[in-house]
Structures are given as C-alpha cells and as structure tokens.
BAMI-40916 format. One record per residue (C-alpha): residue in one letter; z, y, x. Coordinates in steps of 0.5 Angstrom, whole numbers, padded with zeros to 4 digits, always signed. Layout:
! BAMI-40916
aZYX ...
***
This chain:
! BAMI-40916
m+0000+0000+0000 s-0002+0007+0003 q+0003+0012+0005 t+0005+0017+0000 a+0004+0024+0002 i+0012+0025+0002 e+0012+0018+0006 q+0007+0021+0011 r+0011+0028+0011 f+0018+0024+0012 e+0016+0019+0017 a+0014+0026+0021 y+0020+0029+0021 g+0024+0023+0022 l+0020+0023+0029 w+0021+0030+0031 r+0029+0029+0030 r+0029+0023+0034 d+0024+0026+0040 l+0028+0032+0039 a+0035+0028+0040 q+0032+0025+0046 a+0030+0031+0049 l+0036+0035+0048 t+0040+0028+0051 e+0035+0028+0058 l+0037+0036+0058 r+0044+0034+0058 t+0043+0029+0064 w+0040+0033+0068 l+0044+0039+0067 a+0050+0034+0069 e+0046+0032+0075 r+0046+0038+0078 g+0052+0041+0077 l+0050+0046+0071 s+0054+0043+0066 q+0059+0048+0062 p+0064+0046+0057 q+0061+0052+0052 s+0054+0048+0054 d+0056+0042+0052 l+0059+0044+0045 h+0053+0047+0043 l+0049+0041+0046 d+0054+0037+0041 r+0053+0041+0035 m+0045+0040+0036 h+0046+0033+0036 n+0050+0033+0030 v+0046+0037+0026 l+0040+0032+0028 r+0044+0026+0026 d+0047+0028+0020 d+0041+0032+0017 k+0041+0030+0009 l+0036+0033+0005 y+0039+0033-0003 l+0034+0033-0008 a+0037+0033-0016 f+0034+0031-0022 v+0036+0035-0028 a+0034+0034-0036 e+0036+0033-0042 f+0037+0025-0044 s+0030+0021-0045 r+0026+0026-0041 g+0024+0021-0036 k+0028+0023-0031 s+0030+0015-0028 e+0023+0013-0029 l+0021+0020-0025 i+0024+0017-0019 n+0022+0010-0020 a+0015+0013-0020 l+0016+0018-0014 f+0020+0013-0010 f+0020+0006-0012 g+0013+0004-0014 e+0013-0001-0008 q+0018-0005-0011 g+0014-0008-0016 q+0018-0006-0022 r+0023-0001-0024 i+0029-0001-0020 l+0033+0005-0024 p+0034+0003-0031 s+0029+0006-0036 s+0028+0005-0043 a+0028+0009-0049 g+0034+0012-0051 r+0040+0014-0046 t+0039+0009-0039 t+0043+0013-0033 m+0050+0014-0037 c+0053+0018-0030 p+0051+0022-0025 t+0048+0017-0020 e+0047+0019-0012 l+0042+0014-0008 f+0042+0014+0000 y+0042+0010+0006 e+0048+0008+0011 p+0046+0003+0016 d+0052+0001+0017 r+0054-0001+0010 p+0052-0007+0006 a+0047-0006+0001 s+0051-0004-0005 i+0052+0000-0012 r+0059+0003-0012 l+0062+0005-0019 l+0067+0010-0020 p+0071+0008-0027 i+0071+0014-0032 e+0079+0014-0033 t+0079+0017-0026 r+0078+0023-0030 r+0085+0023-0032 n+0088+0026-0025 g+0084+0032-0024 a+0081+0029-0017 t+0074+0031-0016 v+0069+0026-0014 a+0069+0028-0007 e+0076+0027-0006 f+0075+0019-0009 k+0069+0018-0004 g+0075+0018+0001 f+0078+0012-0002 p+0074+0006-0003 d+0079+0002-0007 e+0078+0006-0013 w+0071+0004-0014 e+0068-0002-0017 t+0062-0005-0011 i+0057-0009-0013 t+0053-0012-0007 l+0045-0012-0008 n+0041-0016-0004 v+0035-0012-0003 d+0030-0018-0002 d+0031-0020-0010 a+0027-0015-0014 p+0030-0017-0021 g+0037-0018-0018 t+0037-0011-0016 a+0035-0008-0022 e+0039-0012-0026 a+0045-0010-0022 l+0043-0003-0023 r+0043-0003-0030 h+0051-0002-0030 i+0050+0005-0029 a+0048+0005-0036 d+0054+0001-0038 v+0059+0004-0044 k+0065+0003-0048 r+0068+0005-0054 v+0075+0008-0054 p+0079+0012-0059 a+0076+0020-0059 e+0083+0022-0057 e+0082+0018-0051 a+0075+0021-0049 q+0078+0028-0051 a+0084+0026-0046 l+0079+0025-0041 g+0075+0032-0042 l+0069+0029-0045 t+0067+0032-0052 v+0067+0029-0058 t+0064+0031-0065 r+0064+0029-0072 d+0057+0033-0073 i+0051+0029-0070 a+0047+0035-0069 e+0052+0038-0064 t+0052+0036-0057 g+0058+0031-0056 a+0060+0024-0056 a+0060+0022-0064 i+0066+0020-0068 d+0064+0013-0072 a+0068+0012-0078 e+0074+0008-0074 g+0076+0014-0070 e+0072+0011-0064 v+0066+0014-0059 e+0062+0011-0054 i+0063+0014-0048 p+0060+0012-0041 r+0063+0006-0037 w+0063+0010-0030 r+0064+0017-0028 y+0059+0017-0022 a+0055+0012-0019 l+0054+0011-0011 i+0047+0007-0009 n+0047+0005-0002 f+0039+0002-0002 p+0035+0001+0005 h+0029+0006+0003 p+0024+0009+0009 l+0025+0016+0005 l+0033+0015+0004 s+0033+0012+0011 e+0030+0018+0014 g+0036+0023+0010 l+0033+0024+0003 v+0039+0024-0002 i+0037+0023-0009 l+0042+0025-0014 d+0040+0023-0022 t+0044+0027-0027 p+0045+0023-0034 g+0043+0029-0039 l+0045+0036-0039 n+0052+0035-0043 a+0054+0032-0036 l+0054+0038-0033 g+0059+0041-0037 a+0063+0034-0037 e+0063+0034-0030 p+0064+0041-0027 e+0063+0039-0020 l+0055+0038-0021 t+0054+0045-0023 l+0060+0048-0018 n+0058+0044-0012 t+0052+0039-0013 l+0047+0043-0016 p+0048+0050-0012 n+0048+0045-0005 a+0041+0041-0006 h+0035+0043-0003 a+0031+0042-0008 i+0032+0041-0016 l+0026+0038-0020 f+0027+0040-0027 v+0024+0035-0032 l+0022+0037-0039 a+0018+0032-0044 a+0011+0034-0047 d+0013+0031-0054 t+0019+0035-0055 g+0017+0042-0052 v+0023+0047-0049 t+0029+0046-0053 q+0034+0052-0053 s+0039+0048-0050 e+0034+0046-0044 i+0033+0054-0043 a+0041+0055-0043 v+0042+0050-0037 w+0035+0053-0034 r+0038+0060-0034 d+0045+0058-0032 h+0045+0053-0027 v+0038+0052-0024 a+0033+0059-0024 s+0039+0062-0021 s+0039+0057-0015 h+0036+0060-0009 k+0033+0054-0006 g+0026+0050-0008 r+0025+0049-0016 l+0020+0045-0019 v+0018+0044-0027 v+0016+0037-0029 l+0012+0037-0036 n+0013+0029-0037 k+0011+0024-0042 v+0004+0028-0042 d+0001+0021-0043 g+0003+0022-0050 l-0003+0027-0051 w-0008+0022-0048 d-0011+0021-0055 e-0017+0016-0055 l-0020+0020-0061 r-0021+0027-0058 n-0025+0028-0052 a-0022+0029-0045 d-0023+0036-0045 d-0020+0037-0052 v-0013+0033-0048 a-0014+0037-0042 r-0014+0044-0046 e-0007+0041-0050 i-0004+0040-0043 a-0006+0046-0041 r-0003+0050-0046 q+0003+0046-0046 v+0004+0047-0039 s+0003+0055-0041 e+0008+0055-0046 t+0014+0052-0042 a+0012+0057-0036 r+0013+0062-0041 y+0020+0060-0044 l+0022+0058-0037 g+0020+0065-0034 v+0015+0061-0028 t+0008+0061-0026 e+0005+0055-0029 k+0003+0054-0021 r+0010+0051-0021 v+0010+0047-0027 y+0007+0040-0026 p+0004+0035-0032 v+0006+0028-0030 s+0006+0021-0033 a+0012+0018-0030 q+0011+0012-0034 k+0004+0011-0032 a+0004+0013-0025 l+0009+0007-0024 a+0005+0002-0028 a-0001+0004-0023 k+0003+0003-0017 i+0005-0003-0019 r-0002-0005-0021 g-0006-0002-0015 d-0010+0003-0021 h-0011+0008-0017 d-0016+0011-0023 l-0009+0011-0027 e-0005+0014-0021 t-0009+0020-0020 r-0010+0021-0028 s-0002+0021-0028 g-0001+0027-0024 i+0004+0024-0020 g+0000+0025-0013 t+0000+0033-0015 l+0008+0033-0015 e+0008+0029-0009 r+0004+0033-0004 a+0008+0040-0008 l+0015+0036-0005 a+0012+0034+0001 d+0009+0041+0002 e+0015+0045+0000 l+0021+0041+0000 l+0020+0038+0007 p+0017+0045+0011 g+0022+0049+0008 k+0029+0044+0010 g+0026+0043+0017 g+0025+0050+0018 l+0032+0051+0016 v+0034+0045+0021 a+0030+0048+0027 q+0033+0055+0026 t+0040+0052+0027 v+0038+0048+0032 a+0034+0054+0036 h+0040+0058+0036 e+0045+0054+0039 f+0040+0052+0044 g+0039+0060+0045 e+0046+0059+0047 v+0045+0054+0052 e+0039+0057+0055 a+0043+0063+0056 a+0049+0060+0059 v+0045+0056+0064 e+0041+0062+0066 r+0047+0067+0067 l+0050+0061+0071 i+0044+0060+0075 v+0043+0068+0076 q+0050+0069+0079 r+0049+0063+0084 l+0043+0066+0087 q+0046+0073+0086 g+0052+0070+0090 v+0048+0066+0095 r+0043+0072+0096 e+0050+0077+0097 h+0052+0072+0102 w+0046+0072+0106 g+0046+0079+0106 e+0052+0079+0110 l+0051+0074+0115 s+0044+0078+0116 a+0048+0084+0118 l+0053+0080+0123 n+0047+0077+0127 g+0047+0080+0134 k+0055+0084+0132 n+0061+0084+0137 m+0067+0080+0134 d+0070+0086+0131 v+0065+0087+0126 i+0065+0080+0123 e+0073+0081+0123 h+0071+0087+0119 m+0067+0083+0114 m+0072+0078+0114 g+0077+0083+0111 k+0072+0086+0107 v+0071+0080+0104 r+0079+0079+0103 a+0079+0086+0099 d+0074+0083+0095 k+0078+0077+0093 t+0085+0081+0093 e+0082+0086+0088 f+0079+0080+0083 d+0085+0077+0083 r+0089+0083+0081 s+0083+0084+0076 m+0085+0076+0073 q+0092+0078+0072 r+0090+0083+0067 f+0085+0078+0064 h+0091+0073+0063 a+0094+0079+0060 t+0089+0080+0055 r+0088+0073+0054 t+0095+0073+0051 i+0093+0079+0047 f+0087+0075+0045 a+0091+0069+0043 q+0096+0074+0038 q+0089+0077+0034 s+0087+0070+0034 a+0094+0068+0030 a+0093+0073+0026 l+0086+0071+0024 y+0088+0064+0023 a+0093+0066+0018 r+0089+0069+0014 i+0085+0063+0012 s+0091+0059+0013 l+0090+0052+0009 r+0097+0051+0008 q+0098+0058+0005 l+0092+0056+0001 d+0095+0049-0001 a+0102+0053-0004 l+0098+0057-0008 i+0093+0052-0011 q+0100+0048-0013 e+0102+0055-0016 t+0097+0056-0020 k+0097+0049-0023 k+0104+0050-0025 n+0102+0057-0028 m+0096+0054-0032 e+0101+0048-0034 t+0105+0054-0038 c+0100+0058-0041 l+0098+0057-0048 t+0093+0061-0049 t+0086+0063-0046 a+0088+0070-0043 g+0094+0066-0039 l+0089+0061-0036 k+0084+0067-0035 t+0090+0071-0031 a+0092+0065-0027 m+0085+0063-0025 q+0083+0070-0023 a+0089+0071-0019 f+0087+0065-0014 f+0080+0067-0013 g+0082+0074-0012 y+0086+0071-0006 a+0081+0068-0004 r+0076+0073-0003 t+0081+0078-0001 h+0084+0074+0005 m+0077+0073+0007 e+0075+0079+0007 e+0080+0081+0011 v+0079+0077+0016 v+0072+0081+0018 k+0077+0087+0020 d+0081+0082+0025 s+0075+0079+0028 q+0073+0086+0030 e+0079+0087+0033 i+0077+0081+0037 k+0071+0083+0039 t+0072+0090+0040 l+0078+0087+0045 m+0073+0082+0049 d+0068+0088+0049 g+0072+0092+0054 v+0074+0086+0058 y+0067+0084+0059 h+0064+0091+0060 k+0070+0092+0065 f+0068+0085+0070 q+0061+0087+0069 e+0063+0094+0072 e+0068+0091+0077 h+0065+0085+0080 g+0058+0085+0077 l+0058+0079+0072 a+0053+0079+0067 n+0053+0084+0061 i+0055+0079+0055 k+0056+0082+0048 p+0060+0077+0044 a+0057+0076+0037 t+0060+0079+0031 f+0064+0073+0026 s+0061+0074+0019 v+0064+0071+0013 m+0059+0074+0008 r+0057+0067+0006 y+0064+0065+0004 t+0065+0071+0000 r+0058+0070-0003 e+0060+0063-0005 i+0067+0065-0007 k+0064+0070-0011 r+0060+0066-0014 l+0065+0060-0016 q+0069+0067-0019 e+0063+0068-0023 k+0062+0061-0026 h+0069+0061-0028 e+0068+0067-0032 q+0062+0064-0035 f+0066+0058-0037 m+0072+0062-0040 r+0067+0066-0044 g+0066+0060-0048 l+0074+0058-0050 s+0075+0063-0055 l+0083+0058-0056 i+0086+0054-0051 m+0086+0048-0056 t+0090+0041-0053 e+0083+0037-0052 q+0080+0043-0048 r+0085+0043-0043 a+0082+0037-0040 v+0076+0040-0039 v+0079+0047-0036 r+0083+0043-0031 g+0077+0039-0029 f+0073+0045-0028 f+0079+0049-0024 e+0080+0043-0020 s+0072+0043-0018 a+0073+0050-0016 i+0079+0050-0012 s+0076+0044-0008 k+0070+0048-0006 v+0074+0054-0005 r+0078+0049+0000 a+0072+0046+0003 i+0070+0054+0004 y+0077+0055+0008 v+0076+0048+0012 s+0069+0051+0014 a+0071+0058+0015 n+0077+0055+0020 r+0072+0051+0024 d+0067+0057+0025 a+0073+0061+0027 d+0074+0055+0032 d+0067+0056+0035 w+0067+0063+0035 l+0074+0064+0039 r+0072+0059+0043 d+0064+0062+0044 m+0067+0069+0045 m+0072+0067+0051 a+0067+0061+0054 p+0062+0065+0057 m+0068+0070+0061 e+0072+0063+0063 s+0065+0060+0066 q+0063+0066+0070 v+0070+0067+0073 r+0070+0060+0076 e+0064+0061+0079 h+0066+0068+0082 q+0072+0065+0085 a+0069+0059+0088 q+0063+0064+0091 l+0068+0068+0094 r+0072+0062+0097 r+0065+0060+0099 r+0064+0067+0103 l+0071+0067+0106 e+0071+0060+0108 s+0064+0061+0112 i+0065+0067+0115 k+0072+0065+0117 r+0069+0058+0121 i+0063+0063+0125 h+0070+0067+0126 q+0073+0061+0130 a+0066+0060+0133 s+0067+0053+0129 d+0060+0054+0126 t+0054+0058+0129 l+0051+0064+0125 e+0044+0061+0125 g+0046+0054+0123 r+0050+0057+0117 m+0044+0062+0115 a+0040+0055+0115 e+0045+0052+0111 l+0045+0058+0106 k+0037+0058+0106 q+0036+0051+0104 v+0041+0052+0098 l+0038+0058+0096 e+0031+0054+0095 e+0035+0049+0092 i+0038+0053+0087 s+0030+0057+0085 e+0028+0050+0085 q+0033+0049+0079 h+0031+0056+0076 r+0024+0054+0075 a+0025+0047+0073 a+0030+0050+0068 h+0025+0054+0066 t+0020+0048+0064 t+0024+0044+0061 f+0027+0050+0056 r+0020+0051+0054 q+0018+0044+0053 i+0024+0044+0048 r+0022+0051+0045 a+0015+0048+0044 q+0019+0042+0040 l+0023+0046+0036 n+0017+0050+0034 a+0013+0044+0032 a+0017+0043+0026 p+0014+0039+0021 
***
C-alpha cells in the first residue's frame, strides 16, 4: 500500500529529528575531546535532545455525536489494518475521551479509567501517574479483529440512578430535547462506564510522535473541563467534524466559538458524510454543486473561508483503502484532507521545534565562540609579552613577572567583589522564587477549596475563584520586577569585568513571564464564561463546579511548575557565562605567570616557550575553523526542517 501524504511527511520529519539528534551527540563528543565542554553548553545540549526526543504532535477531533469522528480517524490512520480499529457505527460509539499514541517501552494496550474516579475531583492528568487506578487490556496487534473487539470497550455504558450521575458531575435531564443523560421511568440514566481511555498502539505515525485525541461528543467538553481548559488549547491542530446530513447546529456553532475558533493553533473543518449527497438519479455536476453549497454554508456559519472546509466521506474512504479502490478513495475526498494536514500541520510543528532547538543551539554556539576567542586572545597576549622579552636583560623579565602578578592580584580583588555580588544574587533569586512558591500556591489551593465548600451561592463561588486567579496573576507579574533587578545587577557585573579585564561583553537575557500571565488570564476568562452559565448553585451542580476548578488549578499549578523550571534555567544561564570566563581567565593568568617564572629561572628557553605558544595558537585556530564548519552544518540541518 502506498504511503499517504501524512505518512510521507512524518517519515521525513522523523528522519530529520534523528539526524539532528545524532549531529548534536557528535558535537558534544567533539567539544569534550577538545576541552571545550562547559556546564552551560551541556545544559543547552541536554535541552535540545529533550525537545527532539519528547516531541509530540497533538491532533484533536471535536464533534457532536454521530458525526463520524472515529470513522474519520480510521480512514486517515488505520486503513492499512484491513478493517475498522476504533468502534464506529450508527449512534453513539466513543463514550469517553480517547487518546491514541505509542510508547515503545510499554506493551500495546488499552487503559480505561473508571467513571467513578470523577468523585474525588482529581484530574485525568493526575490519574495518569497512578497506573493502578486504570483497567488494562493487552492488545495483540497481529490480531486485527481481536484488537478491534478490545477497543469496543471505549463504547461501554452502564445504568445508574440519576442521583449517582449527578454526584459524578454528569448532566441529567427529563427532557430528551435537552443536552444530558435522559432519566427513564425507573429514575435511572445511561452513562459512560469509563472516564478516559489511553490506547498504546504501534503505528508508524504514532511512533513518530503523533498523538490523536478523539472526543465523545460536545457535551463531554462540559462534563470533563480538563478537555476545554488544557487538552484542546494545547493541541497543535483541531479537526472540527460536521455532517452533511445534519448541517451546522446551534450547539456546534457555540462549541466552535467558545472552544475551537479561539484556538491560535491549526483548525480544519471537515464536512463528513457527503456520500449521503451522492444521488444516482442526479448527474455528477448537480451533486458537486450541492456539496459546494453545503461547504459554502458551513464556512459562512463558522466564519471561515471555504478553503478551510473539507468535504469528505470517511466511511467510503476507509472502504476504498481496505479494498484498494483508488477511484472511490479519490471521490471520498480523503486525499485532499490528508494533504492539508501534511502541508499545514507538520511544517508548522517542525518550524516550532526547529525554532526552539535553534535558540538553544545559538547559546551553545555563542558559549563555544567566547571560550575559543578568549583562549586565542590569551595566547596572543602572552606571545606579545614573550616577544617583548626577546634580547632583554633579567631586570625586564622580573618587571614583566611583577606585572603579571599585579594583574593576578587585581583580578583576585575583582573576584572578592564578584563573590559579594553572588550573595546579593542569591538573595534576589530567593525573592523571585518566593513569588512562584509551589508551597504557598498549594496552601492557597487548599484554602480556596475550603472556602468553596462553605459557599452557598454563585456569587460566593465566583469570589473565591476570582481571588485564586488574582493571586496567581499578581504574583506572576511581580516576578517581572524581581527578574529585572537581577538583570540590572548582572549587567553591571558583566560590564565591570569587561571594562577591567577585557572579558566578553555579554548582555544577560530578560526573563519573560508573558506566556504564563496570558495563560492564567485565559483560564480566568474560561472560569468567568463557565460561571455565567450558573444562576444559582444547586447541589447537583457542585460536582461540575468542583471538577472545573480542579482542572483549572491543575493547569495553574502546572504553569507555576514551568515557571520555576524556567527560572532555574534563566538564573543558571545568567551566571554560567561569567563563571566560565572567570575560570578561563584565572587559568590564563596562572599559565602566564608560570611561563615567565620558568624563563626567569632559566629552566626554560624563551625561544622554546614561544615555539610552544605558536603551536598552541595554531591548534586553537584550527579548532575555531572546525567549530565554524560544524556549526554551519548543524544550522543547515535546522533550516532544512520539513
């Protein structure tokens, strides 16, 4: 079976990542062998390897029930299996959010999180760290029918009393026209058996880092706030699936507006089930015009261009791939959608990864360049000193030795000032960390939860949650002032050493928290939007509110964890170049003093020492040229990101 456009792109992308990782490994070895390794360079190399190794591309499918999401996933990614993998039939199939990925160190399996885990308020992300909470079914990937049968468990349901469903935070209703689980004559409702499904499946695209998220209908976006607060905003692309036989409904427009259109990531609209318009009693031109009309109306309702709407028949596409019917596959429209994903999704993701790696690589390049230039400068200065001694008497040599000793003494005094500065640096760093203290945040989370438990009104809940978001934003914004004070301190230190001792004039970077404050603001706006839909807090709504808040605080805490990690990196990057230059300058002063001392004691000849320095100079110059060549080659690889 020939590769699809997506598979071709992913294969090229995976090859690019592996080749680049290998080049960086070779660079690390090359630097170590030539004494050019530095702590900050190793740190940046580690970050680059982590980015390339852990790179994931999240593709989310969002739609109402029975729009054909699962069938579309089957058609796009599993046609080579020879049958449906994900359950797909008339009515509701995927009953819980389902994540497809591949981790080679784990056996192929489906892990299912029981719906009852919604009771304690913990998020799905937290439960991922507790494997015992999941029910696991091992998959035999060589048995396609058996795999398909095992995966049907994601459609499992069960009947429970309406009160139990409400306690789980699920919406119930007696009016079948309203969204929610319908209460039957016995007072029971049908609910999903599982809260979340994780499918670890060996597949070429999943092996290269693709992660697919299948959402179980629009009402799940409200029932599982983690989807709307964390998962969808973090997806690299969203496929919003509609059906030609239903058109665009009001609920779909609302979800598009509230959860999809606001995403800055890639968004594609799929108008599925267009085979329902394939009327054999009408000619092909009439059918094409009808599909074009539906595409035009869909684009108008959603406020996108018609080029962003892809008419597809997922069912016919899957059948065509299984049977090898190329004409039917072409007519299904799946190829156009595949090319759109390949041309828009991967280049955008590859460009982002290349940009991240390029930034880290630039830091390595600059650090190595500074070290080599500093060594070249030191050797040339020492060469000049020895050249000035040629033919001179012993008094001149003693004077030169005294000058070097004076330089060393002056540098030692500078180092004393530097150590005093480090104390101030440590104090200011501690103040910055206090702003983003996880311990203080956790205490506030517990206090907010306690306050929410005692609130009897919507207004009280709003006040408690607004206070939490206000704390998170205010403390994050205060980090800006603390980081600027640290930067001002280090700017002065770098300038002083550059002025007095000729060290490289480095400009420390600014620590930005803009993306953190923006994300907290987005969560706060989502909270306000959510609370506007609640006029009065009833008992059955408390579980929903608690679930929303748990997802929100989980995300805020993750933001604080990232801020702490980034602050660690920034503070280390702030100090590391200075420490590296100081060590190198001290080593050069010792070498200069030792060299002149040996000549003064007649234990070494001036000509012999100058010959040694000339050889060292040639070796460092050759390293410089080789480094430039290596850096150019890696830059070329970065620019060739598919």
